[in-house]
C-alpha positions in Angstrom: -63.1 37.3 37.0 -62.7 34.2 39.1 -64.6 34.7 42.4 -61.6 33.6 44.4 -59.3 36.0 42.7 -61.9 38.8 43.2 -62.1 38.0 46.9 -58.3 37.9 47.2 -58.0 41.3 45.5 -60.8 42.8 47.6 -58.5 42.9 50.7 -56.3 45.5 48.9 -59.2 48.0 48.6 -58.7 49.8 52.0 -55.0 50.1 51.4 -54.8 51.2 47.8 -52.7 54.3 48.6 -50.2 52.3 50.6 -50.1 49.7 47.9 -49.4 52.3 45.2 -46.6 53.9 47.3 -45.1 50.4 47.9 -45.2 49.6 44.1 -43.6 53.0 43.2 -40.8 52.4 45.7 -40.4 48.9 44.4 -40.0 50.3 40.9 -37.4 52.8 42.1 -35.5 50.0 43.9 -35.5 48.0 40.7 -34.5 51.0 38.5 -31.6 52.0 40.8 -30.4 48.4 40.7 -30.1 48.6 37.0 -28.8 52.1 36.7 -25.9 51.8 39.2 -23.9 49.2 37.1 -24.4 51.4 34.0 -22.9 54.4 35.8 -19.9 52.3 36.9 -19.6 51.0 33.3 -19.7 54.6 32.0 -16.9 55.6 34.3 -14.6 52.7 33.5 -15.3 52.5 29.8 -16.2 55.9 28.5 -14.4 58.3 30.9 -11.3 56.4 31.9 -10.7 54.6 28.5 -11.8 57.7 26.5 -9.1 59.9 28.0 -11.5 62.8 28.5 -9.8 66.1 29.4 -12.2 66.7 32.3 -12.2 63.0 33.4 -11.8 63.8 37.1 -14.7 66.2 37.3 -16.8 63.7 35.3 -16.0 61.0 37.8 -16.9 63.3 40.7 -20.2 64.1 39.0 -21.1 60.5 38.2 -19.9 59.5 41.6 -22.2 62.0 43.2 -25.1 60.8 41.1 -24.4 57.2 42.2 -24.3 58.3 45.8 -27.7 60.0 45.5 -29.1 56.8 43.8 -27.8 54.7 46.7 -29.5 56.9 49.2 -32.7 56.8 47.2 -32.4 53.1 46.9 -32.0 52.7 50.7 -34.9 55.0 51.4 -37.3 53.2 49.0 -36.1 49.7 50.1 -36.7 50.7 53.8 -40.2 51.8 52.8 -40.9 48.5 51.0 -39.5 46.5 53.9 -41.4 48.3 56.7 -44.6 49.8 55.2 -45.0 46.9 52.8 -44.9 44.4 55.7 -47.3 46.6 57.7 -49.7 46.6 54.8 -49.5 42.8 54.8 -50.1 42.7 58.6 -53.1 45.0 58.3 -54.6 42.8 55.6 -53.8 39.7 57.7 -55.8 41.4 60.6 -58.8 42.0 58.3 -58.6 38.4 56.9 -58.3 36.9 60.4 -61.2 39.0 61.7 -63.4 38.0 58.8 -62.5 34.3 59.3 -63.2 34.5 63.0 -66.6 36.0 62.4 -67.3 33.3 59.8 -66.3 30.6 62.3 -69.0 31.9 64.7 -71.7 31.7 62.1 -71.0 28.0 61.2 -73.3 25.2 62.3 -72.8 22.7 65.0 -72.7 20.0 62.3 -69.6 21.7 60.8 -67.8 21.6 64.2 -68.7 18.0 64.7 -66.8 17.1 61.5 -63.8 19.5 62.0 -60.9 19.4 64.5 -60.4 22.6 66.4 -56.6 22.4 66.0 -57.0 22.5 62.2 -59.3 25.5 62.4 -56.8 27.3 64.6 -54.1 26.6 62.0 -56.2 28.2 59.3 -56.6 31.4 61.4 -53.0 31.6 62.5 -50.3 30.0 60.3 -52.2 30.2 57.0 -53.3 33.8 57.6 -49.7 34.8 58.1 -48.6 33.1 54.9 -51.4 34.9 53.0 -50.1 38.3 54.5 -46.7 37.5 53.1 -48.2 36.9 49.7 -50.3 40.1 49.9 -47.1 42.1 50.6 -44.5 40.4 48.5 -46.7 39.3 45.5 -47.3 42.7 43.8 -43.8 44.1 44.5 -42.0 41.0 43.4 -43.9 40.9 40.1 -43.1 44.6 39.5 -39.4 44.2 40.4 -39.0 41.0 38.5 -40.6 42.3 35.3 -38.6 45.6 35.4 -35.4 43.8 36.1 -36.1 41.2 33.3 -37.0 43.8 30.7 -34.4 46.3 31.8 -31.6 43.7 31.8 -32.7 42.4 28.4 -32.6 45.9 26.9 -29.2 46.7 28.4 -27.7 43.4 27.3 -29.0 43.8 23.8 -27.4 47.2 23.5 -24.1 45.9 24.8 -24.0 42.6 22.9 -27.1 41.5 21.1 -25.7 38.1 20.0 -24.7 37.2 23.5 -28.0 38.4 25.0 -30.0 36.2 22.6 -27.8 33.2 23.4 -28.3 33.7 27.2 -32.1 34.2 26.7 -32.3 30.8 25.0 -31.8 29.3 28.4 -35.0 30.9 29.7 -37.6 28.5 28.3 -35.7 25.5 29.8 -35.4 27.3 33.1 -39.1 28.2 33.0 -40.2 24.6 32.4 -37.9 23.3 35.1 -39.2 25.9 37.6 -42.8 25.2 36.7 -42.7 21.5 37.3 -40.6 21.9 40.5 -43.1 24.5 41.7 -45.9 22.0 41.4 -44.0 19.6 43.6 -43.2 22.4 46.1 -46.8 23.4 46.3 -47.9 19.9 47.0 -45.2 19.5 49.7 -46.1 22.8 51.4 -49.8 21.9 51.4 -49.1 18.5 53.1 -46.8 20.2 55.6 -49.5 22.7 56.5 -52.0 19.8 57.0 -49.5 18.1 59.3 -48.9 21.1 61.5 -52.7 21.4 61.7 -52.8 17.7 62.9 -50.3 18.6 65.6 -52.3 21.6 66.8 -55.5 19.4 66.8 -53.7 16.7 68.9 -52.4 19.3 71.4 -55.9 20.9 71.6 -57.6 17.6 72.2 -55.1 16.5 74.8 -55.1 19.8 76.8 -58.9 20.2 76.6 -59.3 16.8 78.2 -56.2 16.9 80.4 -58.2 16.2 83.6 -59.6 13.0 82.0 -56.1 12.0 80.7 -54.6 12.4 84.2 -57.5 10.7 85.9 -57.0 7.5 83.8 -53.2 7.9 83.7 -53.3 8.0 79.9 -50.3 10.3 79.5 -48.3 7.7 77.7 -51.1 7.1 75.2 -51.3 10.8 74.5 -47.6 11.0 74.1 -47.7 8.3 71.5 -50.4 10.1 69.6 -48.5 13.3 69.7 -45.2 11.6 68.6 -47.1 10.0 65.6 -48.4 13.5 64.5 -45.0 15.0 65.1 -43.2 12.4 63.1 -45.6 12.8 60.2 -44.9 16.5 60.3 -41.1 15.8 60.1 -41.7 13.5 57.1 -43.7 16.3 55.4 -40.9 18.8 56.1 -38.4 16.4 54.7 -40.3 16.3 51.5 -40.5 20.1 51.4 -36.7 20.5 51.9 -36.0 17.8 49.3 -38.2 19.7 46.8 -36.5 23.0 47.7 -33.1 21.4 47.2 -34.0 20.3 43.7 -35.6 23.7 42.9 -32.9 26.0 44.1 -30.0 23.8 43.2 -31.3 23.5 39.7 -31.7 27.3 39.3 -28.2 27.8 40.7 -26.9 25.3 38.2 -28.6 27.2 35.4 -27.0 30.4 36.7 -23.6 28.9 36.5 -24.3 27.7 33.0 -25.2 31.3 32.0 -21.8 32.4 33.4 -20.0 29.7 31.4 -21.9 30.8 28.3 -20.9 34.4 28.8 -17.2 33.4 29.1 -17.3 31.1 26.0 -19.5 33.2 23.7 -18.7 36.6 25.0 -15.0 36.4 24.5 
């Protein structure tokens, strides 16, 4: 296994029980999301159109089951939202503590070549982003896989021809998302470096504020800060442009899927 991946996964070890519970709840959330529309379809297609003699009692029964599923969905979603985020926060704490201890063991030569603001960004902003990945990564994979497989099975059972037509769009969507994701990753990395530059500039200025005031260099420091600030804005502009292409493209593909359903499903 790649050492970086092994190190990444090692932070889950103290919280395996919480991770397992989070994944189970994520599975239930995904399952209820798929089952509820099937229940509604059963009521409208099989019960109402089938003219069952006990249609009303069947509707009450299925309705009660749907209500129970909604309650279960809410409970599990609440667990994922709260306990899942707490797991991420605890892992963020462990990561930040380890990084701080590592900072204290580094040589003077390292600090001669690094700006304090950049190091502060690594231990604050970047640690938070990692905690979001620790929390959302596993559950999003589980939910997405179950939704994908479940939706495919359901669609094939309803209309196999239409399902295959819709799934022909997936390779194109995957290629589009892959290349746009590369651009997004590059944009986010630049943006993180730019916010690190801002932190470094602020730290340098405030650490030497007495010298700055003594030589009335406030305007010089303001120009330095504005330069770093404008570079950050430029990096965010690139991020938002990449996000626009990414999400607009996926929405366009979704609309194309809807059109395909109307044309080929009729």
